[in-house]
C-alpha positions in Angstrom: 3.1 -147.6 13.0 5.5 -149.1 15.5 5.3 -148.3 19.3 8.1 -147.8 21.8 8.2 -147.6 25.5 8.4 -144.3 27.2 11.4 -145.3 29.2 13.6 -146.2 26.3 13.0 -143.9 23.5 10.9 -140.9 22.5 7.3 -141.6 21.6 7.1 -139.3 18.7 5.6 -141.3 15.8 5.0 -138.8 12.9 3.3 -140.1 9.8 6.0 -140.3 7.1 3.8 -138.8 4.4 3.0 -135.8 6.4 4.9 -132.5 5.9 4.4 -130.1 8.9 3.6 -126.6 8.0 5.5 -123.7 9.5 3.7 -122.3 12.4 2.1 -118.9 11.5 2.5 -115.6 13.2 0.1 -114.4 15.7 -1.3 -111.6 13.6 -2.4 -113.7 10.8 -6.1 -113.4 10.2 -8.2 -116.4 11.3 -9.0 -118.8 8.6 -12.0 -120.2 10.5 -15.4 -120.2 8.7 -18.7 -120.1 10.7 -20.6 -123.4 10.6 -24.1 -123.5 11.8 -25.1 -126.9 13.3 -28.6 -127.8 14.4 -27.4 -130.4 16.9 -29.4 -130.8 20.1 -27.3 -129.0 22.7 -28.8 -131.2 25.4 -27.1 -134.3 23.9 -23.5 -132.6 23.8 -21.3 -132.9 26.8 -18.6 -130.2 27.3 -15.3 -132.0 27.9 -12.8 -129.1 28.1 -12.4 -125.3 27.8 -8.9 -123.6 27.2 -7.8 -120.0 26.5 -5.6 -119.2 23.6 -2.2 -117.6 24.3 -3.5 -113.9 24.5 -6.8 -114.7 26.2 -8.7 -113.2 23.3 -10.4 -116.5 22.4 -11.1 -119.8 23.9 -11.6 -123.3 22.5 -14.2 -125.8 23.7 -13.9 -129.6 23.2 -17.3 -131.4 23.3 -18.3 -135.0 23.0 -19.2 -134.3 19.2 -16.9 -131.6 18.0 -14.6 -128.6 19.0 -15.6 -125.0 18.8 -13.7 -121.6 18.9 -15.2 -118.6 20.6 -14.1 -114.9 20.5 -14.3 -113.1 23.8 -14.9 -109.5 22.9 -17.4 -109.4 21.3 -18.4 -112.7 22.5 -19.4 -115.0 19.7 -18.9 -118.5 18.3 -16.6 -118.1 15.4 -16.1 -121.6 14.2 -16.9 -125.3 15.0 -15.8 -128.5 13.4 -17.4 -132.0 13.7 -14.9 -134.5 12.2 -17.4 -137.3 12.6 -15.1 -139.4 14.8 -16.2 -138.4 18.2 -15.3 -135.7 20.8 -12.1 -133.9 21.9 -11.0 -133.7 25.4 -8.1 -131.3 24.6 -8.3 -128.4 22.1 -5.2 -126.1 22.2 -5.1 -123.0 19.9 -2.1 -121.3 18.5 -3.1 -117.6 19.0 -5.8 -117.0 16.3 -4.3 -118.9 13.4 -5.5 -122.1 11.6 -3.3 -124.4 13.6 -4.7 -126.4 16.6 -3.6 -129.4 18.6 -6.3 -132.0 19.3 -6.7 -135.0 21.6 -9.6 -137.1 21.3 -11.9 -138.2 24.1 -12.5 -141.7 25.3 -15.3 -142.2 22.6 -13.3 -140.8 19.7 -13.0 -143.7 17.2 -10.1 -142.2 15.2 -8.2 -140.0 17.7 -7.7 -141.9 21.0 -6.7 -140.1 24.2 -3.0 -141.1 23.8 -2.6 -139.4 20.4 -1.9 -135.7 19.6 -3.1 -134.4 16.4 -1.7 -131.2 14.9 -4.6 -129.8 12.8 -4.5 -127.3 10.0 -8.0 -126.1 9.6 -7.2 -124.0 6.5 -6.4 -127.4 4.7 -8.9 -129.5 6.8 -6.4 -132.1 7.5 -3.9 -133.5 10.0 -0.4 -132.2 9.4 1.4 -134.1 12.2 0.8 -136.8 14.7 2.3 -138.0 18.0 1.3 -141.3 19.6 2.2 -142.4 23.1 2.0 -145.4 25.4 -0.2 -143.4 27.9 -2.9 -140.9 28.0 -2.0 -137.3 27.1 -2.8 -135.0 30.0 -2.1 -131.6 28.3 -0.7 -130.0 25.2 0.8 -126.6 25.0 1.7 -124.6 21.9 4.0 -121.6 21.1 5.1 -120.6 17.5 8.3 -122.6 17.7 7.4 -125.5 20.2 4.9 -128.2 20.8 4.8 -129.5 24.4 3.1 -132.7 25.2 2.4 -133.5 28.9 2.1 -137.2 30.2 1.4 -138.0 33.8 5.1 -138.6 34.5 6.9 -136.9 31.6 6.9 -133.8 29.4 8.1 -133.9 25.8 9.2 -130.7 23.9 9.3 -130.8 20.0 10.2 -128.4 17.4 7.1 -127.1 15.4 9.2 -126.8 12.3 10.2 -130.5 11.9 8.5 -132.2 14.9 11.8 -133.3 16.2 12.2 -134.1 19.9 14.1 -131.4 21.7 13.8 -132.0 25.4 12.5 -134.7 27.9 11.5 -133.7 31.3 10.7 -136.1 34.3 8.0 -135.0 36.7 6.3 -136.2 39.7 2.9 -137.7 39.0 1.1 -135.0 37.2 -2.6 -136.1 36.5 -3.8 -132.5 35.9 -1.2 -132.0 33.1 0.3 -128.9 34.8 2.6 -127.0 32.4 2.9 -123.5 31.1 4.9 -121.5 28.6 6.0 -118.1 27.9 4.8 -116.7 24.6 7.1 -113.7 23.8 9.4 -114.2 20.9 12.5 -113.3 22.9 12.0 -115.6 25.8 11.5 -119.4 25.9 10.4 -120.4 29.4 8.5 -123.6 30.5 7.3 -124.3 34.0 6.1 -127.6 35.3 6.1 -129.8 38.6 9.4 -131.1 39.6 10.3 -134.5 41.0 9.3 -133.8 44.6 6.1 -132.5 46.2 5.7 -128.8 46.0 8.8 -128.4 43.8 8.6 -126.5 40.5 11.0 -126.8 37.6 11.5 -123.8 35.4 13.5 -124.0 32.2 14.9 -121.0 30.4 15.7 -122.8 27.1 17.0 -119.7 25.4 19.5 -119.1 28.2 20.2 -122.9 29.0 19.2 -122.2 32.6 17.1 -124.5 34.8 15.8 -123.4 38.2 14.1 -125.3 40.9 11.6 -123.4 43.1 10.3 -124.8 46.4 6.9 -123.2 46.0 4.6 -125.1 48.5 4.8 -127.8 51.1 1.8 -129.6 49.5 1.4 -130.8 45.9 1.2 -128.3 43.2 -2.4 -127.6 42.1 -2.1 -124.8 39.5 0.6 -122.6 38.0 0.8 -119.9 35.4 3.5 -117.7 33.8 3.3 -114.1 32.5 3.6 -113.9 28.8 7.3 -113.1 29.0 7.9 -116.0 31.5 9.6 -113.8 34.1 6.7 -114.1 36.7 5.3 -117.4 37.9 2.2 -117.8 40.1 1.5 -120.9 42.0 -1.1 -122.7 44.2 -1.0 -125.9 46.1 -3.7 -128.5 46.7 -4.4 -126.8 50.0 -5.6 -123.9 48.0 -5.3 -121.2 50.6 -2.1 -119.3 49.4 -1.0 -118.1 46.0 2.5 -117.3 45.6 4.4 -115.2 42.9 8.0 -116.0 42.0 10.8 -114.4 39.8 11.6 -117.3 37.5 15.3 -116.1 36.9 16.4 -116.6 40.5 13.4 -118.3 42.2 12.9 -115.3 44.6 9.4 -115.2 46.2 8.1 -111.8 45.3 4.6 -111.9 47.0 2.2 -114.1 48.7 -1.6 -113.5 48.8 -4.3 -115.4 50.6 -7.4 -116.8 49.0 -8.9 -118.0 52.3 -8.4 -120.2 55.3 -10.4 -123.3 54.2 -9.0 -125.9 51.9 -10.0 -125.3 48.2 -9.5 -126.7 44.8 -7.9 -124.0 42.7 -9.3 -124.1 39.2 -7.3 -121.3 37.5 -4.8 -118.5 38.2 -4.5 -115.7 35.8 -1.8 -112.8 35.6 -2.8 -109.6 33.7 -0.6 -108.6 30.8 0.2 -105.3 32.6 1.5 -107.0 35.8 -1.1 -105.3 38.0 -3.6 -108.0 38.7 -4.1 -111.6 39.6 -7.3 -113.6 39.5 -8.0 -116.9 41.1 -11.1 -119.1 40.7 -11.8 -122.1 42.9 -14.4 -124.7 43.9 -15.7 -122.2 46.6 -17.6 -120.5 43.8 -15.7 -117.3 43.9 -13.2 -115.5 41.7 -10.7 -113.4 43.8 -8.9 -110.4 42.5 -5.6 -109.4 44.0 -3.3 -106.4 43.3 0.3 -107.4 42.3 2.9 -105.7 44.5 5.5 -106.2 41.7 6.8 -103.6 39.4 8.4 -104.2 36.1 11.0 -101.7 34.9 12.8 -101.4 31.5 16.2 -102.6 30.8 17.9 -99.3 31.5 16.5 -99.0 35.1 18.9 -98.7 37.8 17.0 -101.1 40.0 17.7 -104.8 40.3 18.5 -106.1 36.9 17.8 -109.7 35.8 20.6 -111.7 34.2 19.2 -111.1 30.8 18.4 -107.9 28.9 14.9 -106.9 29.4 12.6 -106.1 32.3 13.8 -106.1 35.9 11.5 -107.2 38.7 11.4 -104.9 41.9 9.9 -106.2 45.2 10.0 -105.3 48.8 9.5 -107.5 51.8 8.1 -104.9 54.3 4.4 -104.1 53.9 5.2 -100.4 54.7 7.7 -100.3 51.7 5.1 -102.1 49.5 2.5 -99.5 49.9 4.7 -96.9 48.4 4.9 -98.9 45.2 1.1 -99.0 44.6 -0.3 -96.2 42.5 -2.9 -94.1 44.3 -5.4 -94.7 41.5 -5.5 -98.5 42.4 -6.6 -100.4 45.5 -4.3 -102.2 47.7 -4.9 -105.7 49.0 -6.4 -105.5 52.5 -4.6 -107.1 55.5 -5.2 -107.5 59.2 -4.9 -104.6 61.4 -2.4 -106.6 63.4 -0.1 -107.2 60.4 2.5 -104.8 61.9 3.2 -107.7 64.3 4.4 -110.1 61.8 6.9 -112.7 63.1 5.1 -112.5 66.4 1.5 -113.6 65.6 0.7 -116.5 63.3 1.2 -116.0 59.7 -2.5 -115.5 59.0 -2.4 -112.1 60.5 0.1 -110.8 58.1 -1.7 -112.1 55.0 -2.7 -110.1 52.0 -6.3 -110.7 51.1 -8.2 -109.9 47.8 -9.5 -106.5 47.3 -12.4 -107.8 45.1 -14.3 -110.9 44.5 -17.5 -112.1 42.9 -19.5 -115.2 43.3 -20.4 -118.0 40.9 -22.2 -121.5 41.4 -20.1 -123.7 43.5 -20.9 -126.9 41.5 -19.2 -125.7 38.3 -15.5 -125.4 37.4 -14.7 -121.9 36.1 -11.4 -120.6 34.5 -10.8 -116.9 34.5 -8.5 -114.6 32.4 -8.0 -110.9 31.9 -9.6 -109.3 28.9 -9.0 -105.8 27.5 -9.4 -102.6 29.7 -9.1 -104.4 33.1 -12.0 -106.8 32.5 -12.2 -110.3 33.8 -13.5 -113.1 31.5 -14.7 -116.3 33.2 -15.8 -119.4 31.3 -17.7 -122.3 33.1 -17.8 -126.0 32.4 -21.6 -125.7 32.6 -21.4 -124.2 29.0 
């Protein structure tokens, strides 16, 4: 297997003898079979946790194997020990048998600079990518494989593993990148080339948008499933901002707190109503989204593509009229009517609900069914 430098040619090195399979549809039944392992849990280190695309499952990479869990009802549905070492990245493709794996430092067969596309139905590798530097993240959708390195992002076709796009980024040690997952949209969001800048690619429309999201470096970002809304946080960790990805308009800004915090996760609910934020302060904050989504025939603002339109207002008085009586609004200061006169803090929207978790553990949050919040911790 030859190697190439990242600056001169794409680092895709598929095995010639491997024929990649067509990515299955999301409603395929899982092909996972339960495996009961009597390993001593005290000897196993949890390396990573990640949600699947609809937040119904999550994958855990450990120092010995990888495992798949169902959220509701909660249960382990599958685990696989490949006898080569652990996995620092395990990325699911909805609930099907295809996964992307990146080995941990101690993995003897799959090093941290190699991405393995694993078909668990066949129990074998069906595709392989090797790079000159460590892989920071992998993202999947039915038609794309996205590999994130510290300074570059590569987008491949799932059908033939051919390189489609290369994106240069600012140093991205967190592997920040997110994708839309609706079949009629193809959106990717990632850090840009400057501090606080986010690049949004609408591949289907051949549109690229740059959004000046924050003054500090980006710490966390996420898209709605259709890719029309983007939520971001900076390394300062006090404000979360929501943008329209079509035109870059800032739709809403909410405040997590006043002290600097490391944001672990941001989650947007599928119904566009809620936003959840977890941080190293040991809290998960829940905010109400003041954004409404209308069908394509609405007379309100239309996006440049057929589909939902996003409506937002800048005045807090007008925004209150958009919130249904059955839901709670985000609280704000009693002096918020003096916005523009007093410091920005006094016009902030705060979370209307929050709950506490151990501060010494990293937690990632997501929205389950029936307005539930699911939180998974790196303490296992």
